[in-house]
Structures are given as structure tokens and as C-alpha cells.
PLY file of the C-alpha trace (Angstrom):
ply
format ascii 1.0
element vertex 314
property float x
property float y
property float z
element edge 313
property int vertex1
property int vertex2
end_header
115.80 120.42 84.38
112.33 121.62 85.18
110.61 123.74 86.18
108.26 124.66 89.66
105.47 127.39 90.42
105.75 128.24 94.15
102.87 129.63 95.86
103.34 132.01 99.17
101.08 131.82 102.31
99.53 134.15 105.08
102.21 137.01 105.87
102.69 137.66 102.04
99.37 139.58 101.42
99.50 143.70 101.16
96.36 145.95 100.60
95.62 146.64 96.73
96.78 143.41 95.69
94.18 142.56 93.48
93.80 145.87 92.32
97.68 145.73 91.23
96.62 142.47 89.00
97.22 143.37 85.09
94.25 145.26 83.14
93.37 142.56 80.91
90.80 140.50 79.95
92.58 137.79 81.83
92.17 139.45 85.21
88.68 140.08 84.67
87.67 137.04 83.87
89.36 135.16 87.13
87.57 138.15 89.14
84.57 137.91 87.72
84.44 133.90 88.11
85.41 134.59 91.79
82.56 137.08 92.03
79.91 135.17 91.54
81.37 131.84 92.74
81.67 133.51 96.85
78.15 135.79 95.64
79.79 139.08 96.51
82.47 141.73 95.37
85.88 140.24 95.36
87.14 143.49 94.86
86.41 144.61 97.98
88.93 142.34 100.24
91.99 143.49 100.05
91.93 146.94 101.27
93.64 147.14 104.82
90.46 146.82 107.25
89.49 143.27 105.15
92.85 142.06 105.40
92.26 142.00 108.96
90.02 139.06 108.32
91.65 135.37 107.88
89.39 134.84 105.00
89.74 137.87 103.21
93.81 137.25 103.34
93.65 133.80 102.29
91.08 134.64 99.44
93.42 136.81 97.97
96.54 135.12 97.88
94.48 132.14 96.00
93.19 134.65 93.21
96.86 135.95 92.98
98.28 133.11 92.65
96.47 131.33 89.95
96.37 134.35 88.29
99.38 134.85 87.63
100.17 131.19 86.98
97.68 131.40 84.43
99.58 134.64 82.67
103.23 132.55 83.00
100.98 129.22 81.30
99.64 131.99 78.46
103.15 132.48 78.19
103.92 128.90 77.64
105.63 128.53 80.78
104.82 125.15 82.12
105.55 124.20 85.05
106.83 120.44 85.46
106.11 120.76 89.54
103.87 123.00 91.66
104.16 123.98 95.23
102.74 125.68 98.14
102.89 127.08 101.26
100.50 126.34 103.79
96.92 128.61 101.73
99.25 128.91 98.49
98.72 125.08 98.57
95.29 125.85 97.44
96.39 127.99 93.94
98.94 125.36 93.13
96.73 122.73 93.17
94.05 124.71 91.02
97.02 125.38 88.18
98.12 121.83 88.71
94.51 120.70 87.82
93.48 118.84 90.38
91.20 121.27 91.97
88.95 123.92 90.31
89.65 127.30 90.66
85.29 127.64 92.01
85.59 124.58 94.28
88.99 126.12 95.27
87.41 129.43 96.24
84.56 127.77 98.56
87.04 125.78 100.08
89.27 128.46 100.56
86.32 130.39 102.16
85.34 128.20 104.47
89.24 127.52 105.98
89.30 130.98 106.32
86.57 131.15 108.25
87.15 128.10 110.66
90.55 128.97 111.33
89.53 132.60 112.27
86.27 131.20 114.32
89.18 128.85 115.74
91.29 131.28 117.67
90.02 134.30 117.41
92.75 136.27 119.87
95.23 135.95 122.17
97.41 133.50 119.69
99.11 133.24 116.57
103.13 132.66 115.11
106.44 133.62 116.25
109.54 133.47 113.81
112.88 131.96 114.96
115.94 132.62 112.87
119.53 131.25 113.98
118.49 128.32 116.30
118.47 125.18 114.58
114.97 122.63 114.92
116.86 120.26 117.53
117.60 123.75 119.46
113.99 125.42 118.69
112.23 121.70 119.64
114.41 122.05 123.54
112.71 125.22 123.93
109.79 124.63 122.88
109.05 121.39 125.33
110.62 123.72 128.58
107.80 125.63 127.87
104.36 123.43 125.80
101.66 123.15 128.56
98.02 122.58 128.35
97.65 125.87 129.91
100.71 127.58 127.57
100.51 125.57 124.46
103.44 126.60 121.93
104.43 124.02 118.86
106.86 123.85 115.88
104.62 125.06 112.85
107.34 125.84 109.50
110.63 124.66 108.93
111.55 127.22 106.20
115.16 126.51 106.50
118.04 124.86 108.57
118.09 127.84 110.56
114.58 129.62 110.47
111.78 128.31 112.13
108.30 129.50 113.12
106.15 128.41 116.21
102.62 128.55 116.69
100.42 129.06 120.13
99.32 131.26 122.56
100.63 134.61 122.92
102.54 133.96 126.31
103.57 130.75 125.22
104.90 132.14 122.58
106.63 134.50 124.35
108.36 132.67 126.95
110.11 130.92 123.62
111.10 133.85 122.14
113.02 134.84 125.44
114.80 131.48 125.89
115.79 131.48 121.89
116.90 135.38 122.83
119.12 133.57 125.24
120.67 130.71 123.54
121.76 133.29 120.73
119.13 133.42 118.21
119.57 135.89 115.55
115.96 136.92 115.83
112.80 136.16 117.13
109.48 137.88 116.61
105.61 137.38 116.67
104.71 137.25 113.65
101.24 139.56 111.95
99.15 136.23 111.98
96.28 135.88 114.64
95.79 131.69 113.87
98.24 129.50 115.66
98.37 127.28 112.24
100.35 124.39 111.49
99.93 122.81 114.68
97.96 119.97 116.58
95.62 123.55 117.80
94.04 123.65 114.62
93.34 119.55 114.18
89.18 120.27 114.64
89.04 122.77 112.12
91.28 120.66 109.64
88.58 117.70 110.23
85.40 120.18 109.39
87.43 121.16 106.43
87.60 117.50 105.23
84.47 116.73 105.78
83.59 119.64 103.11
86.38 118.00 100.65
84.42 114.79 100.70
81.68 117.37 98.51
84.06 117.96 96.04
85.81 116.22 93.37
89.56 116.24 92.61
91.09 115.05 89.70
94.63 113.58 88.84
96.66 116.90 88.33
98.80 117.11 85.33
101.68 118.49 87.10
103.65 116.90 90.27
101.61 117.93 93.16
104.81 118.89 95.41
103.49 118.94 99.09
105.17 122.03 101.35
104.05 119.85 104.12
105.81 116.29 104.01
107.91 116.91 101.19
106.66 114.13 99.05
105.24 114.12 94.78
101.29 113.58 95.06
99.26 112.39 92.18
96.60 110.93 93.44
93.23 113.36 94.05
92.82 111.84 97.96
96.33 111.91 98.31
95.87 115.78 97.21
92.27 116.23 98.35
94.00 115.36 102.52
97.11 117.29 102.58
94.58 120.35 101.76
92.30 119.90 103.88
94.71 119.25 106.70
97.72 121.08 105.82
96.63 123.77 108.49
97.46 121.50 111.13
100.27 119.60 110.29
104.33 121.31 110.53
105.28 122.71 107.14
108.64 121.83 105.91
109.61 124.23 103.25
113.01 123.34 103.18
113.00 119.52 102.90
110.16 120.24 99.96
112.69 122.19 97.76
115.52 119.53 98.50
112.78 117.43 96.90
112.27 120.04 93.95
116.24 120.25 93.05
116.47 116.18 93.70
113.84 115.78 90.84
116.19 118.32 88.51
114.02 121.68 89.23
116.34 124.43 87.66
114.15 127.36 88.02
111.84 128.14 90.92
109.20 130.57 89.99
107.29 132.37 92.70
104.06 134.29 92.32
103.09 137.38 93.96
102.70 138.96 96.20
105.82 139.06 97.72
109.33 136.93 97.40
110.04 135.12 101.10
109.67 131.83 99.19
112.36 132.28 96.61
114.84 133.77 99.54
114.06 130.00 101.01
114.46 128.22 97.97
117.80 130.18 96.28
119.96 128.92 98.59
118.88 125.57 97.84
119.02 126.04 94.43
122.87 125.07 94.03
122.92 124.78 89.80
119.76 126.68 89.51
117.36 129.75 90.28
114.91 131.07 92.29
112.85 134.26 90.80
109.85 136.18 92.02
107.53 137.57 89.25
106.90 140.64 92.46
110.38 141.16 91.58
111.38 140.67 87.71
108.77 140.19 84.77
106.97 137.82 83.23
109.13 138.12 79.96
112.34 137.42 81.95
110.56 134.53 83.41
109.50 133.41 80.24
113.26 133.56 78.68
114.72 131.71 81.22
112.02 128.83 81.59
112.60 128.68 77.64
116.62 127.86 78.32
115.82 125.35 81.43
113.41 123.28 79.07
116.19 123.73 76.35
118.87 122.40 78.85
121.02 125.44 78.78
122.32 126.00 82.21
121.42 129.83 82.14
122.55 130.03 86.53
126.75 129.08 85.19
0 1
1 2
2 3
3 4
4 5
5 6
6 7
7 8
8 9
9 10
10 11
11 12
12 13
13 14
14 15
15 16
16 17
17 18
18 19
19 20
20 21
21 22
22 23
23 24
24 25
25 26
26 27
27 28
28 29
29 30
30 31
31 32
32 33
33 34
34 35
35 36
36 37
37 38
38 39
39 40
40 41
41 42
42 43
43 44
44 45
45 46
46 47
47 48
48 49
49 50
50 51
51 52
52 53
53 54
54 55
55 56
56 57
57 58
58 59
59 60
60 61
61 62
62 63
63 64
64 65
65 66
66 67
67 68
68 69
69 70
70 71
71 72
72 73
73 74
74 75
75 76
76 77
77 78
78 79
79 80
80 81
81 82
82 83
83 84
84 85
85 86
86 87
87 88
88 89
89 90
90 91
91 92
92 93
93 94
94 95
95 96
96 97
97 98
98 99
99 100
100 101
101 102
102 103
103 104
104 105
105 106
106 107
107 108
108 109
109 110
110 111
111 112
112 113
113 114
114 115
115 116
116 117
117 118
118 119
119 120
120 121
121 122
122 123
123 124
124 125
125 126
126 127
127 128
128 129
129 130
130 131
131 132
132 133
133 134
134 135
135 136
136 137
137 138
138 139
139 140
140 141
141 142
142 143
143 144
144 145
145 146
146 147
147 148
148 149
149 150
150 151
151 152
152 153
153 154
154 155
155 156
156 157
157 158
158 159
159 160
160 161
161 162
162 163
163 164
164 165
165 166
166 167
167 168
168 169
169 170
170 171
171 172
172 173
173 174
174 175
175 176
176 177
177 178
178 179
179 180
180 181
181 182
182 183
183 184
184 185
185 186
186 187
187 188
188 189
189 190
190 191
191 192
192 193
193 194
194 195
195 196
196 197
197 198
198 199
199 200
200 201
201 202
202 203
203 204
204 205
205 206
206 207
207 208
208 209
209 210
210 211
211 212
212 213
213 214
214 215
215 216
216 217
217 218
218 219
219 220
220 221
221 222
222 223
223 224
224 225
225 226
226 227
227 228
228 229
229 230
230 231
231 232
232 233
233 234
234 235
235 236
236 237
237 238
238 239
239 240
240 241
241 242
242 243
243 244
244 245
245 246
246 247
247 248
248 249
249 250
250 251
251 252
252 253
253 254
254 255
255 256
256 257
257 258
258 259
259 260
260 261
261 262
262 263
263 264
264 265
265 266
266 267
267 268
268 269
269 270
270 271
271 272
272 273
273 274
274 275
275 276
276 277
277 278
278 279
279 280
280 281
281 282
282 283
283 284
284 285
285 286
286 287
287 288
288 289
289 290
290 291
291 292
292 293
293 294
294 295
295 296
296 297
297 298
298 299
299 300
300 301
301 302
302 303
303 304
304 305
305 306
306 307
307 308
308 309
309 310
310 311
311 312
312 313
């Protein structure tokens, strides 16, 4: 039985998230390293005002993810696989050993700036629950046009789909989804149309920046939240990180792939517990938990049981 660390994407952020990190030497060292790498006071990024910026949100999620995962590692919890949703792929890559923390900070800062500059207003994401992928794709085809662009963005679960595009186009899809019997369909608090062709150009720019960075072979399996495939080659990981902003995310298939590879404990890094809710149904004989809802001590105990082969879920 194996252990997986998961890292949330944009939307999980909360004001004060950096200040809520444990006040200890590990956190202080990480925050200092981040401030030095970016030449700014990193603790100014988690105010409500600052988090209106995509750049600030993504940097905060990177730092929080790395901080909590290293805390688990410090307690002897070792991941066999790591997987991140969207921006969460960057702290995942750091924890896997493929990408240095300093390089991740600079790349994520650029990623946030590129995404924010591409579509400063009038675009974003919307979530639809209660309809299957083919149904949502059918609705998208009815609306999508050069004037009203809208695309499939995330496949979070069988009946939880995220779309990306212009606000007008997404509203039309939302209205159609309600007519089709969707349980819920609403705009998300994300101002960038992520995970669709609208971000092809920013992704290409980020890929150019990756050419200046040297990645290493990971020490654990890097499971892509985009493709559901496990990558071991640095170039594959670099490509996945650079282009995931413009590619459809398939978290559902990624979690199935993890389960098929023997993962029986998935631990989500703070903030939030969205990924835990999406992962838990796949873990038919296993456990998914969030460190936002439980302690490191509990996670360590469960990890020890999984490592020892004890079926704690029975």
C-alpha cells in the first residue's frame, strides 16, 4: 500500500494563510528563502487585498504546500506519489525533488503574472454539478464561438465539471445546464480562464522560461493531475508544469490511476479540503484526508499503518 500527497489549486486560498503556518524554524526558514528569492516581503501576499492578484494567490499556495509537505517529511511520512491540481503541481514538483523551491518561486511568480495579464477582466471559471462530461460538452458546443469562447476545463469527478471562458459564454452554458437538470451551476471566484486554449500563448511563454531551469529526476512518482500519467523524466515534468494552465485537468482519472497503483492514503496539504472530497470516493479501500481538518500526528499514524500494510480502513 502506498501514500500520496496532494496539493490544491487556485480557489483554495484564504486570507492569512501564510501567517497561519506553524511558528517554528522550518516555517521561518522557508519564508525567508521565499522573500530572498523574490526580493520582497512574502508575508505581504496573504492579505485579502493582495489575494485579489493571481500572482499572490499562486505564490501563497506554493509556499503553503511545500511547508506542510516538508513538515510531514520531517515526521517521517514519505510519499510514494505526489499530485497537484493546476498550480498545485508546482509544490508537488518541489516535494518530489524534481524542481528546486527557489526556481519554483520564480516560475510561479511569472506564471501568475502571465495568466493575469492575458485576461484581466470578463473571463474566468464556472462549476457545474450533476451533469456528466458528455452532457456538458454538448452544452459547450451550443455556445462556443470566437465571440463567446467557452471550453471544458476540469473533470473533477463523474458529475463535477468546470468550464472556462468569457463570463457571457459561461452564463449561457450555466443557463442551459440548469435546464438540463444540473444540481448546481455557478461562476467561481477565479478571474482567469484556466485549462483551455485561451491560455496557449502564456503557456508557451512559461515554457520558454523553463528552458533556463534545470529539473532533476524525482525521488517519488510525479502523477500529473492533467493527464493522469506518472512521469519520471525531467523533461516530461517540465512540459507538464509549463502547459498545465492551458490543458484540461482530469483529477478524476488521476485519482483512479493513483488507486490502481496501490495508493491507499491520500493526504491533502492546506489550505482547504476540496481535493479530499474529490479523492475520497475513488479510495474504495483506502483513506483520503486533509491536513486542514486533521493533525500531522494523525496523518503520521495513518501513514505508519499504511506503510506496515495494516488495512486501517476496514
